[in-house]
C-alpha positions as CSV (number, residue, x, y, z in Angstrom):
1,M,-9.7,10.9,23.4
2,S,-11.3,14.3,23.1
3,A,-14.8,15.0,24.2
4,E,-15.8,15.8,20.6
5,A,-14.6,12.4,19.3
6,S,-16.6,10.6,22.1
7,G,-19.8,12.4,21.1
8,G,-19.7,15.3,23.6
9,T,-19.3,19.0,23.0
10,P,-16.0,20.3,21.6
11,V,-13.3,20.8,24.1
12,N,-12.1,24.2,22.8
13,G,-15.7,25.6,22.9
14,S,-16.0,26.0,19.1
15,R,-19.3,25.1,17.5
16,D,-19.7,22.0,15.4
17,A,-19.9,22.7,11.6
18,A,-23.3,20.9,11.6
19,Q,-24.8,23.7,13.7
20,D,-26.3,26.9,12.4
21,P,-25.4,30.3,13.8
22,S,-28.2,30.2,16.3
23,G,-26.7,27.1,17.9
24,A,-29.4,24.6,16.9
25,A,-28.2,21.5,15.1
26,S,-29.1,21.3,11.5
27,E,-30.6,18.0,10.4
28,S,-29.4,18.1,6.8
29,A,-25.8,19.1,7.5
30,P,-23.3,16.2,7.7
31,E,-21.2,15.8,10.8
32,A,-17.9,17.7,10.7
33,A,-14.5,16.1,10.8
34,P,-12.8,16.3,14.2
35,E,-10.0,18.8,14.5
36,G,-6.6,17.5,13.5
37,G,-7.7,16.1,10.1
38,G,-9.1,12.8,11.5
39,R,-11.9,10.8,10.0
40,R,-15.5,11.8,10.2
41,R,-17.6,10.0,12.7
42,G,-19.8,7.3,11.2
43,T,-17.8,6.9,8.0
44,R,-15.1,4.5,6.9
45,R,-13.2,6.8,4.6
46,F,-9.6,7.7,5.2
47,P,-8.5,11.3,5.4
48,L,-7.3,12.9,2.2
49,W,-4.1,14.4,3.7
50,T,-1.7,12.5,5.9
51,R,-0.4,14.7,8.8
52,D,1.3,12.2,11.0
53,T,3.7,10.3,8.7
54,A,7.0,9.8,10.4
55,R,10.3,10.4,8.6
56,P,12.1,7.1,7.9
57,E,14.8,6.2,10.4
58,G,18.1,7.7,9.2
59,G,16.3,10.2,7.1
60,G,17.9,13.1,8.8
61,R,20.7,15.2,7.3
62,A,24.0,13.5,6.5
63,A,25.9,16.7,7.5
64,P,25.1,19.6,9.9
65,G,22.2,22.0,9.1
66,D,24.5,24.9,8.4
67,A,26.3,23.0,5.6
68,P,25.3,23.7,2.0
69,A,22.5,21.5,0.5
70,P,24.9,19.2,-1.5
71,A,26.9,18.5,1.5
72,R,23.8,17.6,3.5
73,Q,22.7,15.1,0.9
74,W,26.0,13.6,-0.2
75,P,24.9,9.9,0.0
76,L,22.1,10.5,-2.4
77,I,24.2,12.7,-4.7
78,S,27.0,10.0,-4.8
79,V,24.5,7.3,-5.8
80,L,22.9,9.5,-8.4
81,S,26.3,10.5,-9.8
82,V,27.5,6.9,-10.3
83,T,24.1,6.0,-11.8
84,G,24.3,9.0,-14.2
85,L,27.8,8.0,-15.2
86,G,26.6,4.5,-15.9
87,L,23.7,5.8,-18.0
88,L,26.0,8.0,-19.9
89,L,28.3,5.1,-20.7
90,T,25.3,3.1,-21.8
91,A,24.3,5.9,-24.1
92,F,27.8,5.9,-25.6
93,D,27.6,2.2,-26.5
94,V,29.5,0.8,-23.6
95,F,26.4,-1.1,-22.5
96,R,27.9,-3.8,-20.2
97,I,30.1,-1.4,-18.2
98,G,27.4,1.2,-18.0
99,T,24.7,-1.1,-16.7
100,M,27.1,-2.7,-14.2
101,L,27.8,0.8,-12.9
102,V,24.1,1.4,-12.4
103,G,23.8,-1.8,-10.5
104,L,26.9,-1.1,-8.4
105,A,25.5,2.3,-7.6
106,L,22.4,0.7,-6.1
107,I,24.5,-1.8,-4.2
108,G,26.6,1.1,-2.9
109,G,23.3,2.8,-1.8
110,A,22.5,-0.3,0.2
111,V,25.9,-0.2,1.8
112,L,25.6,3.5,2.6
113,R,22.1,2.9,4.1
114,W,23.5,0.1,6.3
115,A,26.7,1.9,7.4
116,L,25.6,5.5,8.0
117,P,23.2,6.6,10.7
118,G,21.9,9.5,8.6
119,V,21.7,9.4,4.8
120,G,19.3,12.2,4.0
121,M,16.9,11.6,1.2
122,L,18.5,8.2,0.4
123,A,16.3,7.0,3.2
124,V,12.9,6.3,1.7
125,R,11.5,3.4,3.8
126,S,12.8,1.6,6.9
127,R,16.5,0.8,7.0
128,F,15.9,-2.9,6.4
129,T,13.5,-2.4,3.5
130,D,15.8,0.2,1.8
131,M,18.8,-2.1,2.1
132,V,17.0,-5.2,0.7
133,T,15.4,-3.2,-2.1
134,Y,18.6,-1.4,-3.2
135,G,20.7,-4.5,-2.8
136,L,18.5,-6.9,-4.7
137,L,17.8,-4.5,-7.5
138,G,21.5,-3.7,-7.8
139,L,22.5,-7.4,-7.8
140,V,19.9,-8.3,-10.4
141,I,21.0,-5.4,-12.7
142,V,24.7,-6.5,-12.3
143,L,23.9,-10.2,-13.0
144,L,21.8,-9.3,-16.1
145,A,24.5,-7.0,-17.4
146,M,27.1,-9.8,-17.0
147,M,24.7,-12.3,-18.8
148,A,23.9,-9.9,-21.7
149,Q,24.5,-11.2,-25.3
150,P,26.7,-11.3,-27.3
151,D,29.6,-13.0,-25.5
152,P,28.2,-13.0,-22.0
153,W,30.7,-12.8,-19.1
154,L,28.5,-15.0,-16.9
155,R,26.6,-18.2,-17.9
156,I,24.0,-19.7,-15.7
157,P,23.1,-23.1,-17.1
158,F,19.7,-23.6,-15.5
159,L,18.5,-20.2,-16.9
160,Q,19.7,-21.2,-20.4
161,D,17.8,-24.6,-20.1
162,T,14.7,-22.7,-18.9
163,L,14.9,-20.4,-21.9
164,H,15.3,-23.3,-24.4
165,F,12.4,-25.2,-22.7
166,T,10.0,-22.2,-22.9
167,V,10.9,-21.3,-26.5
168,R,10.4,-24.8,-27.9
């Protein structure tokens, strides 16, 4: 803990912002925030800028630093490419296949997040949270695409009973 944070004089010899040029403390000036962007003493507010947020595990480059940018981010680019292809197919009236590709792209992102030590910008949160989020969202999208009307490929009886019960 620094001397300034514990109520003493600043360690580096700089004056507190609450002092006037003559060195006397001003009674009307608020206390200055400690160096490093921390909170002000005596207040419960959080700092406006976060300076110490850690990069998520596996958030490093997926290829060496001298490789071109697309090569360094190939996991994210592959997931986005498959998603874009799925959205394109959906736009051209191949709804079921297109939405299944979007879901499979998310499931593929979960697999990449699990299998690779570094996935670049595909890493958003912790490894576990990313895998669960990508996997569950992908699975739900694939299941909904398979259950879409008309002529669903997958029928889940209890969901159909629930729908008829709520619509009555």
